[in-house]
N, C-alpha and C positions, 0 to 999 in steps of 0.2 A: 583542776588542780593548779596551784600556783608554781610557776617555774622556780627551780632551785639551782643555785650556782655552785660550782666548785670553787676553791681558793683560786685556781688558775684562771678560770673564766672571769671571776670577779676582778682579778688583777688586770686582765685585759680591758674590762670595762672602765676601770679607774686609771688605766695607763700608768700603773705602778707595779712593782715586783710582787710575786706571790708572798714573800716574807713580809712586806709592808702590810698586806691584807691580814696576815696572821697576827702581826703585832697589833693592828687596829682591833681585831677581835678580841685578843687577850687584854687590851687596855679598856674594853667595854664600849668602843666607839661604834662598832658594827655588831648587831645581833646575829648570832650563829648557833647552831647546834652540831652535835657530833653524831655520826652513824654508829652502829653497833661496833664496826671496825675502827672507830676512833677518828674518822675523816670528817673535817669541817664542811658544813653546808650552810649556805646563805639564801634566804628567801629574797627573790627579786625586789619585792616591796621594801624589804629591810635595807637592802643595798641602795635602791634609788633614793629612799628617804635620807640615808647618810650622805649620799652624793649631793642631793639638793641642799641639805644643811651646810655642806663643806664648799658648795659653789663648783663642784666637779661636773663638767658637762655630761649628760647622759646620751650615750650613742643613739641615734635615730633608728638606724637599721642594723640588725645584727648580721655579721658575716658568718655563714654557717659552713664551717670546714668539716669535712668527714673525719671524725675521730678515730684514731687506730684503736682496735680492740685487743685487749691482752687477757688471757686466762692464766691465772696462777694456780698450780695444782701442787699442794703439800699437805701432809697430815699434821704438821706442826703449825699450830695456830699462830704462835709468835712470829715465825718465819713468814708465814702468809701476811699477816698484818704489817710487818716490816716492809716487805716488797710492795704491797698494794699501796700503803701510804706513800712510800717513796715515788712510785709511778704516778699516783694520782696528783701529787704536788709538783710533778715535772712540768717544765715549760711547754712540753708537747701535748699536754691535756689529753692523755690517753683515757679510754673508757675501760676500766679494770674490774674484773670479777674473779672469784676464786672457787675452787672445788677442794674438798678434803679427802676425796677417795677416787678410785678409778671409775667407778660407776657414774658418779656425779660428773666427772671430767668428761666422760663419753657423752653424757647428754648435753653438757654445755659446749662441747665442740660442734655438735649437730645443730643446736639452737642458737647459741650466741655467735658462732662462725668467727672465732678469733683471728686476727691477723698474725698474732704471735702467742706461742704457748710456752710458759716457764714450768718445767715439769721436774719434780723430785722423783728420781727413778727407783729410790729404795724404800717405797711404800709397800705395806703388806700385800695389797691386792693390785699392784701395778708391776707389770713386766716392761720396763722402760724401752727395751730394744723393740718389742711388739707394738708399743703405743707409736713410736717413731715410724716404724715400718707401715703401720696401718694409715697413719694420717698422710705420709708421703706418697702412698700407692693409690689413695682414693682420689678421684677426679675433683671432688668438690673441695678438698682440703690439701691438695699436693702443694700449693703455694704457701701454706701455713708456715711461718718460721718457728723453729723449736730450739729453746734453750734448755739444757739438761743440767739439773743440780743433784749433787750427791756428796755425802761426807766420806764415801768409800770408793771413789774412782781414782784409778791410776791411769798412766798414759796408755796402757793397752786397752783398758776399758773405754776411755775417751775415744780412742781410734775406732773401736767397734761401734760406739754410739754414733759417730759421724758417718760410718758405713751404712748404718740403718736410717740415716736422714737427719740426725741432730744437726743444727746449724752452729751451735756453740755449746760449750761444756764448762761448768764451773764447779770447783770443789767448795763445800761448806767448811768453815764459816764464810759467809758470803761477802765479797767486796762490792758493796752497793754502788759506789760511784762507777766501777767498771762494768757492773750488770747494766746500769742505766745507759752508759755509752754504748754497749753492745746492742741493747733494745733499740736505741735511736738508729744505730748503724744498720741493723737487719731490716728495719722498717723504712730505710731510705730517708731518714730525717736528719742525718748528719753528713 
């Protein structure tokens, strides 16, 4: 199966900003497709053909850095898509997946082993305090960073979430630039 690049990875290869890659895609210079979640993906062969045509040197050896893994858990598809897209196009090149309910989130925590969890605690089948407590008390996941989201949190509930292991709490509507800063900070990238 052919290697596929994120916008960020393509920007590294071409030594330009992710926004430049997006502009080139939108102008039809680079062939790309969108995932179901609306994220752009570029086949390696298409990127290399573009680079050759433009005289951009193609890197001989790829530097493999371990990508930080993020799991976004929310039952609101628009919020999930917004967060996932913002993080996937971030300069830190995160590997981001999502879950829409507590059951799926539990499976993904065990399978995907995220470095950071962004969790809406007001979902029908999730008890946010319990999720935080379980993750922080289990040996395999105790170092997982947790950012809690909710439209209905006050200072008292924020304090309680932190006692149960949340590393940061945000109220909705979500301040995306602030969330991205906090993600980078918690993952030791800023």
